[in-house]
PDBQT receptor file of N, H, CA, C and O in Angstrom, charges set to zero:
ATOM      1  N   MET A   1     -28.304  11.757 -15.132  1.00  0.00    +0.000 N 
ATOM      2  CA  MET A   1     -28.656  10.806 -14.478  1.00  0.00    +0.000 C 
ATOM      3  C   MET A   1     -29.459  10.924 -13.245  1.00  0.00    +0.000 C 
ATOM      4  O   MET A   1     -28.827  11.460 -12.334  1.00  0.00    +0.000 OA
ATOM      5  N   ASN A   2     -30.537  10.617 -12.980  1.00  0.00    +0.000 N 
ATOM      6  H   ASN A   2     -31.050  10.182 -13.720  1.00  0.00    +0.000 HD
ATOM      7  CA  ASN A   2     -31.450  10.824 -12.269  1.00  0.00    +0.000 C 
ATOM      8  C   ASN A   2     -31.284  10.237 -10.898  1.00  0.00    +0.000 C 
ATOM      9  O   ASN A   2     -31.476   9.022 -10.846  1.00  0.00    +0.000 OA
ATOM     10  N   LEU A   3     -30.984  10.810  -9.834  1.00  0.00    +0.000 N 
ATOM     11  H   LEU A   3     -30.828  11.797  -9.876  1.00  0.00    +0.000 HD
ATOM     12  CA  LEU A   3     -30.957   9.859  -8.339  1.00  0.00    +0.000 C 
ATOM     13  C   LEU A   3     -32.047  10.521  -7.611  1.00  0.00    +0.000 C 
ATOM     14  O   LEU A   3     -32.271  11.724  -7.473  1.00  0.00    +0.000 OA
ATOM     15  N   ASN A   4     -32.792   9.309  -7.095  1.00  0.00    +0.000 N 
ATOM     16  H   ASN A   4     -32.610   8.332  -7.207  1.00  0.00    +0.000 HD
ATOM     17  CA  ASN A   4     -33.830   9.295  -6.410  1.00  0.00    +0.000 C 
ATOM     18  C   ASN A   4     -33.471   8.541  -5.188  1.00  0.00    +0.000 C 
ATOM     19  O   ASN A   4     -32.389   7.954  -5.207  1.00  0.00    +0.000 OA
ATOM     20  N   SER A   5     -34.359   8.450  -3.910  1.00  0.00    +0.000 N 
ATOM     21  H   SER A   5     -35.238   8.926  -3.894  1.00  0.00    +0.000 HD
ATOM     22  CA  SER A   5     -34.097   7.958  -2.730  1.00  0.00    +0.000 C 
ATOM     23  C   SER A   5     -34.311   6.448  -2.930  1.00  0.00    +0.000 C 
ATOM     24  O   SER A   5     -33.709   5.818  -2.061  1.00  0.00    +0.000 OA
ATOM     25  N   PHE A   6     -34.834   5.835  -3.613  1.00  0.00    +0.000 N 
ATOM     26  H   PHE A   6     -35.323   6.347  -4.320  1.00  0.00    +0.000 HD
ATOM     27  CA  PHE A   6     -34.856   4.372  -4.106  1.00  0.00    +0.000 C 
ATOM     28  C   PHE A   6     -33.127   4.032  -4.388  1.00  0.00    +0.000 C 
ATOM     29  O   PHE A   6     -32.600   3.013  -3.940  1.00  0.00    +0.000 OA
ATOM     30  N   MET A   7     -32.388   5.053  -5.188  1.00  0.00    +0.000 N 
ATOM     31  H   MET A   7     -32.816   5.880  -5.552  1.00  0.00    +0.000 HD
ATOM     32  CA  MET A   7     -31.224   4.486  -5.461  1.00  0.00    +0.000 C 
ATOM     33  C   MET A   7     -30.429   4.890  -4.474  1.00  0.00    +0.000 C 
ATOM     34  O   MET A   7     -29.662   4.032  -4.036  1.00  0.00    +0.000 OA
ATOM     35  N   VAL A   8     -30.388   6.046  -3.956  1.00  0.00    +0.000 N 
ATOM     36  H   VAL A   8     -31.011   6.742  -4.312  1.00  0.00    +0.000 HD
ATOM     37  CA  VAL A   8     -29.468   6.651  -2.938  1.00  0.00    +0.000 C 
ATOM     38  C   VAL A   8     -29.343   5.911  -1.663  1.00  0.00    +0.000 C 
ATOM     39  O   VAL A   8     -28.291   5.880  -1.025  1.00  0.00    +0.000 OA
ATOM     40  N   ALA A   9     -30.404   5.330  -1.311  1.00  0.00    +0.000 N 
ATOM     41  H   ALA A   9     -31.259   5.355  -1.830  1.00  0.00    +0.000 HD
ATOM     42  CA  ALA A   9     -30.752   4.703   0.271  1.00  0.00    +0.000 C 
ATOM     43  C   ALA A   9     -29.673   3.436   0.052  1.00  0.00    +0.000 C 
ATOM     44  O   ALA A   9     -28.649   3.510   0.731  1.00  0.00    +0.000 OA
ATOM     45  N   PRO A  10     -29.816   2.282  -0.836  1.00  0.00    +0.000 N 
ATOM     46  CA  PRO A  10     -28.854   1.400  -0.779  1.00  0.00    +0.000 C 
ATOM     47  C   PRO A  10     -27.258   1.671  -0.830  1.00  0.00    +0.000 C 
ATOM     48  O   PRO A  10     -26.336   1.169  -0.187  1.00  0.00    +0.000 OA
ATOM     49  N   VAL A  11     -27.287   2.567  -1.750  1.00  0.00    +0.000 N 
ATOM     50  H   VAL A  11     -28.036   2.974  -2.272  1.00  0.00    +0.000 HD
ATOM     51  CA  VAL A  11     -25.507   3.133  -1.696  1.00  0.00    +0.000 C 
ATOM     52  C   VAL A  11     -25.181   3.590  -0.438  1.00  0.00    +0.000 C 
ATOM     53  O   VAL A  11     -24.090   3.255   0.023  1.00  0.00    +0.000 OA
ATOM     54  N   VAL A  12     -25.990   4.359   0.267  1.00  0.00    +0.000 N 
ATOM     55  H   VAL A  12     -26.876   4.631  -0.107  1.00  0.00    +0.000 HD
ATOM     56  CA  VAL A  12     -25.632   4.897   1.702  1.00  0.00    +0.000 C 
ATOM     57  C   VAL A  12     -25.618   3.939   2.724  1.00  0.00    +0.000 C 
ATOM     58  O   VAL A  12     -24.958   4.160   3.739  1.00  0.00    +0.000 OA
ATOM     59  N   ALA A  13     -26.258   2.902   2.590  1.00  0.00    +0.000 N 
ATOM     60  H   ALA A  13     -26.794   2.722   1.765  1.00  0.00    +0.000 HD
ATOM     61  CA  ALA A  13     -26.230   1.789   3.243  1.00  0.00    +0.000 C 
ATOM     62  C   ALA A  13     -24.948   1.046   3.142  1.00  0.00    +0.000 C 
ATOM     63  O   ALA A  13     -24.129   0.878   4.045  1.00  0.00    +0.000 OA
ATOM     64  N   LEU A  14     -24.889   0.620   1.905  1.00  0.00    +0.000 N 
ATOM     65  H   LEU A  14     -25.554   0.756   1.171  1.00  0.00    +0.000 HD
ATOM     66  CA  LEU A  14     -23.457  -0.001   1.634  1.00  0.00    +0.000 C 
ATOM     67  C   LEU A  14     -22.258   0.736   2.043  1.00  0.00    +0.000 C 
ATOM     68  O   LEU A  14     -21.342   0.086   2.546  1.00  0.00    +0.000 OA
ATOM     69  N   VAL A  15     -22.142   1.942   1.904  1.00  0.00    +0.000 N 
ATOM     70  H   VAL A  15     -22.886   2.471   1.496  1.00  0.00    +0.000 HD
ATOM     71  CA  VAL A  15     -20.779   2.983   2.600  1.00  0.00    +0.000 C 
ATOM     72  C   VAL A  15     -20.911   2.651   4.090  1.00  0.00    +0.000 C 
ATOM     73  O   VAL A  15     -19.943   2.217   4.714  1.00  0.00    +0.000 OA
ATOM     74  N   ALA A  16     -21.921   2.821   4.574  1.00  0.00    +0.000 N 
ATOM     75  H   ALA A  16     -22.707   3.174   4.067  1.00  0.00    +0.000 HD
ATOM     76  CA  ALA A  16     -22.098   2.759   6.114  1.00  0.00    +0.000 C 
ATOM     77  C   ALA A  16     -21.625   1.477   6.624  1.00  0.00    +0.000 C 
ATOM     78  O   ALA A  16     -20.886   1.387   7.604  1.00  0.00    +0.000 OA
ATOM     79  N   GLY A  17     -22.067   0.468   5.934  1.00  0.00    +0.000 N 
ATOM     80  H   GLY A  17     -22.668   0.542   5.138  1.00  0.00    +0.000 HD
ATOM     81  CA  GLY A  17     -21.870  -0.584   6.408  1.00  0.00    +0.000 C 
ATOM     82  C   GLY A  17     -20.075  -1.003   6.324  1.00  0.00    +0.000 C 
ATOM     83  O   GLY A  17     -19.475  -1.535   7.258  1.00  0.00    +0.000 OA
ATOM     84  N   ILE A  18     -19.592  -0.712   5.307  1.00  0.00    +0.000 N 
ATOM     85  H   ILE A  18     -20.079  -0.281   4.548  1.00  0.00    +0.000 HD
ATOM     86  CA  ILE A  18     -18.302  -0.973   4.896  1.00  0.00    +0.000 C 
ATOM     87  C   ILE A  18     -17.480  -0.143   5.918  1.00  0.00    +0.000 C 
ATOM     88  O   ILE A  18     -16.488  -0.621   6.467  1.00  0.00    +0.000 OA
ATOM     89  N   LEU A  19     -17.893   1.028   6.137  1.00  0.00    +0.000 N 
ATOM     90  H   LEU A  19     -18.699   1.416   5.690  1.00  0.00    +0.000 HD
ATOM     91  CA  LEU A  19     -17.067   2.159   7.718  1.00  0.00    +0.000 C 
ATOM     92  C   LEU A  19     -17.419   1.140   8.776  1.00  0.00    +0.000 C 
ATOM     93  O   LEU A  19     -16.543   0.600   9.452  1.00  0.00    +0.000 OA
ATOM     94  N   ILE A  20     -18.615   0.896   8.907  1.00  0.00    +0.000 N 
ATOM     95  H   ILE A  20     -19.327   1.334   8.359  1.00  0.00    +0.000 HD
ATOM     96  CA  ILE A  20     -18.459   0.116  10.187  1.00  0.00    +0.000 C 
ATOM     97  C   ILE A  20     -17.642  -1.420  10.462  1.00  0.00    +0.000 C 
ATOM     98  O   ILE A  20     -17.447  -1.972  11.545  1.00  0.00    +0.000 OA
ATOM     99  N   LEU A  21     -17.348  -1.765   9.429  1.00  0.00    +0.000 N 
ATOM    100  H   LEU A  21     -17.507  -1.317   8.549  1.00  0.00    +0.000 HD
ATOM    101  CA  LEU A  21     -16.427  -2.767   9.408  1.00  0.00    +0.000 C 
ATOM    102  C   LEU A  21     -15.151  -2.580   9.543  1.00  0.00    +0.000 C 
ATOM    103  O   LEU A  21     -14.455  -3.398  10.143  1.00  0.00    +0.000 OA
ATOM    104  N   VAL A  22     -14.653  -1.452   8.993  1.00  0.00    +0.000 N 
ATOM    105  H   VAL A  22     -15.218  -0.787   8.505  1.00  0.00    +0.000 HD
ATOM    106  CA  VAL A  22     -13.300  -0.603   8.799  1.00  0.00    +0.000 C 
ATOM    107  C   VAL A  22     -12.931  -0.150  10.381  1.00  0.00    +0.000 C 
ATOM    108  O   VAL A  22     -11.923  -0.467  11.012  1.00  0.00    +0.000 OA
ATOM    109  N   ARG A  23     -14.144   0.754  10.861  1.00  0.00    +0.000 N 
ATOM    110  H   ARG A  23     -14.963   1.012  10.349  1.00  0.00    +0.000 HD
ATOM    111  CA  ARG A  23     -13.708   1.794  11.941  1.00  0.00    +0.000 C 
ATOM    112  C   ARG A  23     -15.382   1.268  13.119  1.00  0.00    +0.000 C 
ATOM    113  O   ARG A  23     -16.460   1.862  13.070  1.00  0.00    +0.000 OA
ATOM    114  N   PRO A  24     -15.129   0.311  13.836  1.00  0.00    +0.000 N 
ATOM    115  CA  PRO A  24     -16.396  -0.155  14.661  1.00  0.00    +0.000 C 
ATOM    116  C   PRO A  24     -16.480   0.973  15.668  1.00  0.00    +0.000 C 
ATOM    117  O   PRO A  24     -17.574   1.203  16.183  1.00  0.00    +0.000 OA
ATOM    118  N   GLU A  25     -15.729   1.487  15.899  1.00  0.00    +0.000 N 
ATOM    119  H   GLU A  25     -14.840   1.300  15.481  1.00  0.00    +0.000 HD
ATOM    120  CA  GLU A  25     -15.850   3.030  16.675  1.00  0.00    +0.000 C 
ATOM    121  C   GLU A  25     -16.849   3.946  16.562  1.00  0.00    +0.000 C 
ATOM    122  O   GLU A  25     -17.452   4.410  17.530  1.00  0.00    +0.000 OA
ATOM    123  N   LEU A  26     -17.154   4.371  14.850  1.00  0.00    +0.000 N 
ATOM    124  H   LEU A  26     -16.664   3.994  14.064  1.00  0.00    +0.000 HD
ATOM    125  CA  LEU A  26     -17.755   5.299  14.291  1.00  0.00    +0.000 C 
ATOM    126  C   LEU A  26     -19.029   4.715  14.348  1.00  0.00    +0.000 C 
ATOM    127  O   LEU A  26     -19.839   5.586  14.032  1.00  0.00    +0.000 OA
ATOM    128  N   LEU A  27     -19.574   3.692  14.591  1.00  0.00    +0.000 N 
ATOM    129  H   LEU A  27     -18.916   2.984  14.848  1.00  0.00    +0.000 HD
ATOM    130  CA  LEU A  27     -20.997   2.942  14.360  1.00  0.00    +0.000 C 
ATOM    131  C   LEU A  27     -21.914   3.960  14.931  1.00  0.00    +0.000 C 
ATOM    132  O   LEU A  27     -23.009   4.067  14.379  1.00  0.00    +0.000 OA
ATOM    133  N   SER A  28     -21.632   4.783  16.020  1.00  0.00    +0.000 N 
ATOM    134  H   SER A  28     -20.743   4.696  16.469  1.00  0.00    +0.000 HD
ATOM    135  CA  SER A  28     -23.254   5.514  16.255  1.00  0.00    +0.000 C 
ATOM    136  C   SER A  28     -23.524   6.690  15.661  1.00  0.00    +0.000 C 
ATOM    137  O   SER A  28     -24.658   7.164  15.588  1.00  0.00    +0.000 OA
ATOM    138  N   TYR A  29     -21.981   7.481  14.983  1.00  0.00    +0.000 N 
ATOM    139  H   TYR A  29     -21.060   7.095  15.042  1.00  0.00    +0.000 HD
ATOM    140  CA  TYR A  29     -22.222   8.647  14.281  1.00  0.00    +0.000 C 
ATOM    141  C   TYR A  29     -22.753   7.945  12.751  1.00  0.00    +0.000 C 
ATOM    142  O   TYR A  29     -23.483   8.649  12.053  1.00  0.00    +0.000 OA
ATOM    143  N   ILE A  30     -22.326   6.390  12.195  1.00  0.00    +0.000 N 
ATOM    144  H   ILE A  30     -21.733   5.818  12.762  1.00  0.00    +0.000 HD
ATOM    145  CA  ILE A  30     -22.350   6.291  11.093  1.00  0.00    +0.000 C 
ATOM    146  C   ILE A  30     -23.971   6.129  10.914  1.00  0.00    +0.000 C 
ATOM    147  O   ILE A  30     -24.541   6.545   9.905  1.00  0.00    +0.000 OA
ATOM    148  N   VAL A  31     -24.735   5.409  12.117  1.00  0.00    +0.000 N 
ATOM    149  H   VAL A  31     -24.273   5.072  12.937  1.00  0.00    +0.000 HD
ATOM    150  CA  VAL A  31     -26.101   5.477  12.082  1.00  0.00    +0.000 C 
ATOM    151  C   VAL A  31     -26.957   6.347  12.366  1.00  0.00    +0.000 C 
ATOM    152  O   VAL A  31     -28.151   6.111  12.178  1.00  0.00    +0.000 OA
ATOM    153  N   ALA A  32     -26.568   7.418  12.827  1.00  0.00    +0.000 N 
ATOM    154  H   ALA A  32     -25.598   7.610  12.979  1.00  0.00    +0.000 HD
ATOM    155  CA  ALA A  32     -26.872   8.898  12.886  1.00  0.00    +0.000 C 
ATOM    156  C   ALA A  32     -27.210   9.393  11.938  1.00  0.00    +0.000 C 
ATOM    157  O   ALA A  32     -28.363   9.799  11.792  1.00  0.00    +0.000 OA
ATOM    158  N   VAL A  33     -26.152   9.506  10.907  1.00  0.00    +0.000 N 
ATOM    159  H   VAL A  33     -25.215   9.176  11.026  1.00  0.00    +0.000 HD
ATOM    160  CA  VAL A  33     -25.968  10.258   9.616  1.00  0.00    +0.000 C 
ATOM    161  C   VAL A  33     -26.817   9.561   8.604  1.00  0.00    +0.000 C 
ATOM    162  O   VAL A  33     -27.263  10.146   7.616  1.00  0.00    +0.000 OA
ATOM    163  N   TYR A  34     -27.035   8.288   8.870  1.00  0.00    +0.000 N 
ATOM    164  H   TYR A  34     -26.672   7.813   9.672  1.00  0.00    +0.000 HD
ATOM    165  CA  TYR A  34     -27.750   7.301   7.655  1.00  0.00    +0.000 C 
ATOM    166  C   TYR A  34     -29.117   7.723   7.986  1.00  0.00    +0.000 C 
ATOM    167  O   TYR A  34     -29.782   8.324   7.143  1.00  0.00    +0.000 OA
ATOM    168  N   LEU A  35     -29.770   7.348   9.612  1.00  0.00    +0.000 N 
ATOM    169  H   LEU A  35     -29.229   6.859  10.297  1.00  0.00    +0.000 HD
ATOM    170  CA  LEU A  35     -31.030   8.164   9.574  1.00  0.00    +0.000 C 
ATOM    171  C   LEU A  35     -31.265   9.617   9.053  1.00  0.00    +0.000 C 
ATOM    172  O   LEU A  35     -32.288  10.021   8.500  1.00  0.00    +0.000 OA
ATOM    173  N   ILE A  36     -30.526  10.083   9.235  1.00  0.00    +0.000 N 
ATOM    174  H   ILE A  36     -29.695   9.755   9.684  1.00  0.00    +0.000 HD
ATOM    175  CA  ILE A  36     -30.675  11.410   9.003  1.00  0.00    +0.000 C 
ATOM    176  C   ILE A  36     -30.919  12.011   7.507  1.00  0.00    +0.000 C 
ATOM    177  O   ILE A  36     -31.662  12.925   7.150  1.00  0.00    +0.000 OA
ATOM    178  N   ILE A  37     -29.893  11.046   6.636  1.00  0.00    +0.000 N 
ATOM    179  H   ILE A  37     -29.290  10.304   6.927  1.00  0.00    +0.000 HD
ATOM    180  CA  ILE A  37     -30.250  11.042   5.086  1.00  0.00    +0.000 C 
ATOM    181  C   ILE A  37     -31.509  10.437   4.693  1.00  0.00    +0.000 C 
ATOM    182  O   ILE A  37     -32.219  10.953   3.830  1.00  0.00    +0.000 OA
ATOM    183  N   VAL A  38     -31.815   9.343   5.305  1.00  0.00    +0.000 N 
ATOM    184  H   VAL A  38     -31.237   8.924   6.006  1.00  0.00    +0.000 HD
ATOM    185  CA  VAL A  38     -32.788   8.523   4.986  1.00  0.00    +0.000 C 
ATOM    186  C   VAL A  38     -34.453   9.273   5.487  1.00  0.00    +0.000 C 
ATOM    187  O   VAL A  38     -35.542   8.959   5.007  1.00  0.00    +0.000 OA
ATOM    188  N   GLY A  39     -34.248  10.093   6.341  1.00  0.00    +0.000 N 
ATOM    189  H   GLY A  39     -33.363  10.348   6.732  1.00  0.00    +0.000 HD
ATOM    190  CA  GLY A  39     -35.260  10.734   6.954  1.00  0.00    +0.000 C 
ATOM    191  C   GLY A  39     -35.536  11.901   5.693  1.00  0.00    +0.000 C 
ATOM    192  O   GLY A  39     -36.598  11.977   5.075  1.00  0.00    +0.000 OA
ATOM    193  N   VAL A  40     -34.207  12.879   5.436  1.00  0.00    +0.000 N 
ATOM    194  H   VAL A  40     -33.344  12.817   5.937  1.00  0.00    +0.000 HD
ATOM    195  CA  VAL A  40     -34.478  14.065   4.850  1.00  0.00    +0.000 C 
ATOM    196  C   VAL A  40     -34.781  13.439   3.165  1.00  0.00    +0.000 C 
ATOM    197  O   VAL A  40     -35.547  14.161   2.526  1.00  0.00    +0.000 OA
ATOM    198  N   LEU A  41     -34.427  12.597   2.662  1.00  0.00    +0.000 N 
ATOM    199  H   LEU A  41     -33.805  12.010   3.181  1.00  0.00    +0.000 HD
ATOM    200  CA  LEU A  41     -34.848  11.735   1.343  1.00  0.00    +0.000 C 
ATOM    201  C   LEU A  41     -36.697  11.624   1.166  1.00  0.00    +0.000 C 
ATOM    202  O   LEU A  41     -37.537  11.917   0.315  1.00  0.00    +0.000 OA
ATOM    203  N   GLY A  42     -36.664  11.059   2.440  1.00  0.00    +0.000 N 
ATOM    204  H   GLY A  42     -35.982  10.821   3.132  1.00  0.00    +0.000 HD
ATOM    205  CA  GLY A  42     -38.225  10.566   2.713  1.00  0.00    +0.000 C 
ATOM    206  C   GLY A  42     -39.160  11.844   2.629  1.00  0.00    +0.000 C 
ATOM    207  O   GLY A  42     -40.143  12.054   1.918  1.00  0.00    +0.000 OA
ATOM    208  N   LEU A  43     -38.618  12.527   3.458  1.00  0.00    +0.000 N 
ATOM    209  H   LEU A  43     -37.820  12.357   4.035  1.00  0.00    +0.000 HD
ATOM    210  CA  LEU A  43     -39.329  14.025   3.518  1.00  0.00    +0.000 C 
ATOM    211  C   LEU A  43     -39.362  15.085   2.282  1.00  0.00    +0.000 C 
ATOM    212  O   LEU A  43     -40.214  15.951   2.083  1.00  0.00    +0.000 OA
ATOM    213  N   ALA A  44     -38.437  14.846   1.658  1.00  0.00    +0.000 N 
ATOM    214  H   ALA A  44     -37.745  14.142   1.819  1.00  0.00    +0.000 HD
ATOM    215  CA  ALA A  44     -38.245  15.841   0.518  1.00  0.00    +0.000 C 
ATOM    216  C   ALA A  44     -39.052  16.019  -0.524  1.00  0.00    +0.000 C 
ATOM    217  O   ALA A  44     -39.182  17.104  -1.089  1.00  0.00    +0.000 OA
ATOM    218  N   PRO A  45     -39.816  14.665  -0.937  1.00  0.00    +0.000 N 
ATOM    219  CA  PRO A  45     -40.670  14.787  -1.914  1.00  0.00    +0.000 C 
ATOM    220  C   PRO A  45     -41.875  15.884  -1.665  1.00  0.00    +0.000 C 
ATOM    221  O   PRO A  45     -42.290  16.686  -2.501  1.00  0.00    +0.000 OA
ATOM    222  N   HIS A  46     -42.395  15.699  -0.129  1.00  0.00    +0.000 N 
ATOM    223  H   HIS A  46     -42.059  15.047   0.550  1.00  0.00    +0.000 HD
ATOM    224  CA  HIS A  46     -43.524  16.238   0.413  1.00  0.00    +0.000 C 
ATOM    225  C   HIS A  46     -43.368  17.927   0.574  1.00  0.00    +0.000 C 
ATOM    226  O   HIS A  46     -44.323  18.636   0.891  1.00  0.00    +0.000 OA
ATOM    227  N   PHE A  47     -41.988  18.453   0.298  1.00  0.00    +0.000 N 
ATOM    228  H   PHE A  47     -41.213  17.876   0.041  1.00  0.00    +0.000 HD
ATOM    229  CA  PHE A  47     -41.448  19.684   0.827  1.00  0.00    +0.000 C 
ATOM    230  C   PHE A  47     -41.433  20.138  -0.720  1.00  0.00    +0.000 C 
ATOM    231  O   PHE A  47     -41.912  21.257  -0.905  1.00  0.00    +0.000 OA
ATOM    232  N   LEU A  48     -41.066  19.608  -1.610  1.00  0.00    +0.000 N 
ATOM    233  H   LEU A  48     -40.677  18.700  -1.460  1.00  0.00    +0.000 HD
ATOM    234  CA  LEU A  48     -40.740  19.951  -2.724  1.00  0.00    +0.000 C 
ATOM    235  C   LEU A  48     -41.769  20.454  -3.979  1.00  0.00    +0.000 C 
ATOM    236  O   LEU A  48     -41.400  20.740  -5.118  1.00  0.00    +0.000 OA
ATOM    237  N   HIS A  49     -42.960  20.479  -3.535  1.00  0.00    +0.000 N 
ATOM    238  H   HIS A  49     -43.260  20.246  -2.610  1.00  0.00    +0.000 HD
ATOM    239  CA  HIS A  49     -44.253  20.675  -4.489  1.00  0.00    +0.000 C 
ATOM    240  C   HIS A  49     -44.000  21.417  -5.299  1.00  0.00    +0.000 C 
ATOM    241  O   HIS A  49     -44.842  21.720  -6.144  1.00  0.00    +0.000 OA
TER     242      HIS A  49
């Protein structure tokens, strides 16, 4: 199964949304991790030539 950033980002967003609903005090940590993951996935193709 080939995972790319188009498949991973929605799954990460869904998990983050559920975690925020369950534990609202984790909002800043979840947003930070989400932004880091999306940033790494966005930059990875440029560095993996």
